[in-house]
C-alpha positions in Angstrom: -95.6 5.4 46.7 -95.6 9.1 45.3 -96.6 12.2 47.4 -98.0 15.4 45.4 -98.4 17.5 48.5 -94.3 18.2 48.6 -95.4 19.9 45.2 -96.8 22.5 47.3 -94.7 22.5 50.7 -92.1 20.4 52.2 -93.1 17.5 54.8 -93.2 18.6 58.8 -91.3 16.3 61.3 -95.2 15.1 62.5 -95.8 14.0 58.7 -93.1 12.5 58.0 -93.1 10.2 61.4 -96.8 9.7 61.0 -95.9 8.5 57.4 -92.9 5.9 58.6 -95.5 5.0 61.8 -98.2 3.6 59.1 -95.9 2.0 56.7 -94.0 -0.9 56.8 -89.7 -0.9 56.3 -90.0 -2.0 53.0 -92.2 1.2 51.7 -90.7 3.4 49.8 -91.5 7.1 49.5 -91.3 9.3 46.3 -91.4 13.1 46.5 -92.1 15.8 43.9 -89.7 18.9 44.3 -91.3 21.5 45.6 -93.3 23.8 42.4 -91.1 27.3 44.0 -88.2 25.4 42.6 -89.5 24.0 39.0 -92.2 26.3 38.5 -91.8 29.7 40.3 -88.2 29.6 40.4 -87.7 27.5 36.7 -84.6 25.7 38.5 -82.4 29.1 38.8 -80.6 30.4 42.2 -82.4 27.7 43.9 -79.2 25.9 45.6 -80.9 27.1 49.2 -84.4 26.1 48.6 -83.3 22.7 47.8 -80.9 22.0 50.2 -83.9 22.8 52.7 -86.0 20.2 50.9 -83.6 17.7 50.5 -83.0 18.0 54.5 -87.0 18.0 55.1 -86.9 14.3 53.9 -84.1 13.5 56.0 -86.0 11.7 58.7 -87.6 9.6 55.6 -84.1 8.8 54.2 -84.0 4.6 55.2 -87.7 5.0 53.3 -86.1 7.3 50.1 -87.0 6.3 46.8 -86.5 8.9 44.2 -87.2 12.9 43.9 -89.4 14.0 40.8 -88.2 17.2 39.4 -91.6 18.0 36.9 -91.1 20.4 34.6 -93.5 22.8 33.8 -95.2 22.6 30.1 -93.9 26.1 29.9 -90.2 25.1 30.2 -88.8 24.8 27.2 -85.0 24.0 25.3 -85.2 27.8 23.4 -84.9 30.0 27.2 -84.3 27.1 29.3 -81.7 24.2 28.6 -78.4 26.3 30.4 -81.1 26.3 33.6 -81.7 22.7 33.1 -78.1 21.9 32.9 -76.6 23.6 35.6 -79.4 22.8 38.0 -78.2 18.9 37.0 -74.8 19.7 37.6 -75.6 21.2 41.2 -77.6 18.9 42.7 -76.4 17.2 46.0 -74.9 13.6 45.5 -76.8 10.4 47.3 -80.2 10.6 45.8 -82.2 8.8 42.9 -83.8 12.4 40.3 -85.9 12.0 37.9 -87.2 14.4 35.7 -90.3 14.7 33.5 -90.4 16.8 31.2 -93.8 18.2 29.8 -92.9 19.8 26.6 -92.2 18.2 23.7 -89.5 19.9 22.1 -86.8 18.3 25.1 -86.9 15.2 23.1 -83.4 15.7 21.7 -80.2 13.3 21.7 -78.1 15.6 23.6 -80.7 16.2 26.5 -80.6 12.6 26.7 -77.1 12.8 27.2 -76.7 14.9 29.6 -79.2 13.0 31.7 -77.4 9.6 31.3 -74.0 11.8 32.2 -75.6 12.6 35.5 -77.6 9.4 36.4 -80.3 11.6 36.1 -83.3 9.3 35.0 -86.0 10.2 32.1 -89.1 9.7 33.7 -92.0 7.8 31.6 -95.1 9.2 31.7 -98.4 8.0 30.1 -100.6 10.4 29.6 -102.8 9.0 26.7 -106.3 10.3 26.3 -109.1 8.4 26.8 -110.1 7.2 23.3 -106.8 5.8 22.9 -106.6 4.2 25.7 -106.8 0.8 24.6 -103.2 1.0 22.7 -100.0 0.4 23.8 -97.3 2.6 24.9 -94.8 2.5 21.7 -93.3 5.7 21.5 -89.6 5.5 22.7 -88.3 6.7 25.6 -84.4 7.0 26.7 -83.2 5.3 29.8 -80.5 7.8 31.3 -80.1 6.1 35.0 -79.6 2.6 36.3 -83.3 3.0 37.7 -86.9 3.6 35.8 -89.3 6.0 37.4 -92.7 5.6 35.4 -96.2 7.7 35.8 -99.2 6.1 34.6 -101.2 9.2 34.5 -104.0 8.8 32.6 -106.0 11.7 30.4 -105.0 14.7 32.4 -108.1 16.7 30.3 -110.5 14.2 32.1 -110.1 15.8 35.8 -111.3 18.6 36.2 -114.6 20.6 35.5 -113.2 24.2 33.7 -114.8 25.6 36.8 -112.2 23.4 38.9 -114.6 20.3 40.4 -114.1 16.8 39.4 -115.1 14.8 36.7 -115.4 11.4 38.4 -115.8 10.0 41.8 -113.0 7.6 41.6 -114.6 4.5 43.0 -113.6 1.4 40.6 -112.6 1.0 37.3 -114.0 3.1 35.1 -111.8 3.2 31.8 -109.6 -0.8 31.7 -106.4 -0.1 30.1 -105.5 -3.6 29.3 -103.3 -2.9 26.5 -101.9 -0.4 27.7 -100.8 -2.2 30.9 -100.0 -5.4 29.2 -97.5 -3.3 26.9 -95.9 -1.5 29.9 -95.4 -4.5 31.6 -93.5 -6.1 28.6 -91.3 -2.6 28.8 -90.5 -3.4 32.3 -89.7 -6.7 31.9 -86.9 -6.3 29.3 -85.4 -4.0 31.8 -85.7 -5.9 34.7 -82.2 -7.6 34.3 -80.1 -4.0 33.8 -81.9 -1.6 36.6 -81.2 -1.7 39.9 -84.8 -0.1 40.9 -88.3 0.3 39.3 -90.8 2.6 40.5 -94.3 2.7 38.9 -97.0 4.9 39.7 -100.3 5.2 38.6 -103.0 7.7 39.3 -106.4 7.6 39.7 -107.1 9.1 36.2 -105.7 6.3 34.5 -108.1 3.4 35.0 -110.2 5.2 37.6 -108.6 3.9 40.9 -105.3 4.0 41.1 -104.7 0.8 43.5 -106.3 -1.6 41.3 -103.8 -0.3 38.7 -101.3 -1.2 40.9 -102.4 -4.2 41.5 -103.3 -5.1 37.8 -100.0 -4.2 36.7 -98.6 -6.4 39.4 -100.3 -9.6 38.5 -98.7 -9.0 34.7 -95.5 -8.4 36.3 -96.0 -11.8 38.8 -95.8 -9.6 41.7 -98.6 -10.3 44.0 -100.3 -6.8 45.6 -102.7 -7.1 48.7 -105.0 -4.4 48.5 -106.5 -2.9 52.2 -110.2 -3.6 53.1 -111.8 0.0 51.6 -115.5 0.7 52.0 -116.5 1.7 48.2 -118.4 4.8 49.3 -115.2 6.8 50.2 -112.1 5.2 48.7 -110.6 8.6 48.3 -110.7 9.8 51.6 -109.1 6.4 52.4 -106.4 7.4 50.2 -105.5 10.3 51.3 -105.5 9.2 55.0 -101.9 8.6 54.8 -101.1 11.8 53.7 
């Protein structure tokens, strides 16, 4: 499970204890690195902030999956490549890290090699628009670490009205992406023998209701995923109860 709230602030001790209490020993959390580090400081002069964030995760160390470094679309190689390299070099050992690039200019062989050298994962992200939802995800994506981090986010332009309100209520499948899920399952199966871990994260915006998307891709991979009984009148609130 990917925790988005840490993008805004590190988890409190009370929150960490609640997450541990509400999940089984085999459950794994992945956490977004705070935006103060990725968006405000732009990976510069942030050793203290990175250390404080990792320290806040210590109560959850036994359940820790991966730490996602989601970069801003305005973070690009022309002005930020040196900062990225220095940041990756300084990352403390002992954690799985994944980087999500939101600017197309990062798709360069030297960036791939830089992540490979440090064992940092290039996050595979599907933000294909709704009009292309029946197409498979055929874009070649580099594998730079002994694990995979996949984010099925869907159409980011279909999330909110210009005024900030939600376009949709996420109560069930609204835009099934059968071909896309089948293609992703094939990609994942090809890497099963060579990866330590595979983290697949699904957003409500991908098909309309993330828990069912998780269950659907699990079925394609032969991994049964049982969903708790959720009253359909307020599933979004139930998803948020853990966080």
